[in-house]
C-alpha positions as CSV (number, residue, x, y, z in Angstrom):
1,X,-194.2,-157.4,-61.5
2,X,-193.2,-159.9,-64.0
3,X,-188.9,-161.1,-65.1
4,X,-187.5,-163.8,-65.5
5,X,-184.6,-165.5,-63.1
6,X,-182.0,-164.2,-65.7
7,X,-182.9,-160.0,-65.1
8,X,-183.4,-160.8,-61.5
9,X,-179.9,-162.3,-60.8
10,X,-178.8,-159.3,-62.7
11,X,-180.6,-157.4,-61.3
12,X,-179.9,-158.5,-58.2
13,X,-176.1,-158.0,-59.0
14,X,-175.8,-154.5,-60.0
15,X,-177.8,-153.4,-57.0
16,X,-175.2,-155.4,-54.9
17,X,-172.1,-154.3,-56.6
18,X,-172.7,-150.6,-55.4
19,X,-172.3,-151.9,-51.9
20,X,-172.0,-149.5,-49.6
21,X,-173.6,-147.1,-51.8
22,X,-176.7,-147.1,-53.5
23,X,-176.8,-149.1,-56.5
24,X,-179.6,-147.9,-59.5
25,X,-180.7,-149.5,-62.6
26,X,-183.6,-148.6,-65.2
27,X,-186.2,-151.7,-65.8
28,X,-187.3,-151.9,-69.5
29,X,-190.0,-153.8,-70.8
30,X,-193.8,-153.7,-71.6
31,X,-196.9,-152.8,-69.4
32,X,-199.6,-154.9,-70.4
33,X,-204.0,-154.6,-69.5
34,X,-204.6,-158.0,-68.0
35,X,-208.4,-156.9,-67.3
36,X,-210.0,-153.4,-66.9
37,X,-207.9,-151.4,-64.8
38,X,-205.1,-154.4,-64.0
39,X,-201.9,-154.2,-65.8
40,X,-199.0,-156.6,-65.6
41,X,-195.6,-154.9,-65.8
42,X,-193.7,-157.1,-67.9
43,X,-189.8,-156.8,-67.4
44,X,-187.3,-157.9,-70.3
45,X,-184.0,-155.6,-69.5
46,X,-182.7,-153.9,-66.9
47,X,-180.2,-150.8,-68.0
48,X,-177.4,-150.5,-65.2
49,X,-177.0,-147.0,-64.1
50,X,-174.0,-145.0,-62.5
51,X,-174.9,-143.6,-59.0
52,X,-174.4,-139.6,-59.6
53,X,-175.8,-138.1,-56.2
54,X,-172.9,-134.8,-55.0
55,X,-171.7,-135.2,-52.8
56,X,-170.2,-138.3,-52.7
57,X,-170.0,-139.0,-49.6
58,X,-173.6,-139.6,-49.0
59,X,-174.3,-142.0,-51.9
60,X,-175.0,-145.1,-49.1
61,X,-178.3,-143.4,-48.6
62,X,-179.1,-141.7,-51.5
63,X,-178.9,-142.4,-55.7
64,X,-179.6,-140.1,-58.9
65,X,-179.9,-141.0,-62.0
66,X,-178.1,-139.8,-65.0
67,X,-180.3,-137.7,-67.5
68,X,-178.3,-138.8,-70.0
69,X,-178.4,-142.2,-69.3
70,X,-182.0,-142.0,-69.0
71,X,-182.2,-140.5,-72.3
72,X,-180.3,-143.4,-74.1
73,X,-182.0,-146.0,-72.3
74,X,-186.2,-144.9,-73.1
75,X,-184.1,-144.3,-77.1
76,X,-183.4,-147.8,-77.1
77,X,-186.2,-149.0,-75.5
78,X,-188.2,-147.5,-77.7
79,X,-186.4,-148.8,-81.0
80,X,-187.3,-152.6,-79.5
81,X,-190.9,-151.8,-78.5
82,X,-190.8,-151.9,-75.0
83,X,-190.4,-148.5,-72.4
84,X,-189.0,-147.3,-69.3
85,X,-191.2,-149.0,-66.8
86,X,-189.3,-147.3,-63.6
87,X,-185.9,-148.2,-61.7
88,X,-184.4,-150.4,-59.5
89,X,-182.2,-149.2,-56.3
90,X,-180.7,-150.4,-52.9
91,X,-181.1,-149.4,-49.6
92,X,-177.8,-150.9,-48.0
93,X,-179.0,-150.8,-44.0
94,X,-183.0,-149.8,-44.6
95,X,-185.4,-152.4,-45.8
96,X,-186.9,-152.8,-49.6
97,X,-189.6,-150.3,-49.1
98,X,-190.2,-146.4,-50.6
99,X,-188.4,-144.4,-47.7
100,X,-190.1,-140.5,-47.5
101,X,-186.8,-139.3,-49.8
102,X,-187.8,-141.7,-52.6
103,X,-191.6,-140.6,-52.3
104,X,-190.8,-137.0,-52.4
105,X,-188.1,-137.2,-55.1
106,X,-190.3,-139.6,-57.7
107,X,-192.0,-138.7,-60.4
108,X,-195.3,-140.7,-61.1
109,X,-197.0,-142.8,-62.0
110,X,-193.8,-145.1,-62.0
111,X,-192.7,-148.6,-61.0
112,X,-190.1,-148.6,-57.9
113,X,-187.7,-151.7,-57.3
114,X,-185.8,-152.0,-53.8
115,X,-183.3,-154.1,-52.5
116,X,-182.4,-153.8,-48.7
117,X,-179.2,-154.9,-47.8
118,X,-180.4,-156.3,-44.4
119,X,-180.6,-159.7,-43.8
120,X,-183.9,-161.0,-44.0
121,X,-185.5,-158.4,-45.4
122,X,-187.9,-158.4,-47.3
123,X,-189.1,-161.0,-50.2
124,X,-189.2,-164.3,-49.7
125,X,-187.3,-165.7,-46.6
126,X,-184.3,-168.0,-48.6
127,X,-185.5,-167.4,-51.7
128,X,-184.4,-165.7,-54.9
129,X,-186.8,-162.6,-54.6
130,X,-185.0,-162.0,-50.3
131,X,-184.5,-158.3,-49.3
132,X,-186.5,-157.3,-53.1
133,X,-189.6,-155.1,-53.1
134,X,-191.7,-153.9,-55.9
135,X,-193.6,-150.7,-55.6
136,X,-196.1,-148.8,-58.6
137,X,-196.3,-145.1,-57.5
138,X,-199.1,-144.0,-59.0
139,X,-198.2,-139.9,-58.7
140,X,-200.1,-137.1,-57.3
141,X,-198.6,-137.9,-53.6
142,X,-201.0,-140.8,-53.7
143,X,-199.6,-144.1,-51.2
144,X,-197.2,-146.3,-53.2
145,X,-198.5,-149.8,-53.7
146,X,-196.8,-153.2,-52.8
147,X,-196.4,-155.1,-56.4
148,X,-196.3,-159.0,-55.9
149,X,-192.9,-160.1,-57.9
150,X,-193.4,-163.2,-60.1
151,X,-190.5,-165.5,-61.6
152,X,-191.4,-167.0,-64.8
153,X,-190.1,-169.8,-66.4
């Protein structure tokens, strides 16, 4: 997965701003074929969303994207020649890895980016990717694949 530093900053800020609740966003961009069987996910937009999980008291460990926001994001993306690649959310008190609930509720194939609120969790220690993990969920209950996050210049 590739994104530029501006979008990385926005993504991390959107997810962190919701603390202590889980923050969430849609990720827009392009899925490009690099070599047969290998794709590059180029993130070009972050679409901040509100966490609509009910009951509210569970939002510190659950999130739900509003279906209306998803439809608006899809329409907006189509008009600009990009697509919704997946979603991002935060885990305020757990690692930047898909939880069992994340995997049960996700509909693949999709990109899932997770920001951990734990100090020193995931990513590169001390760098802009600290606490951030990216995953490709192929669907059909197949195991998630960890993705490298590349910051484009």
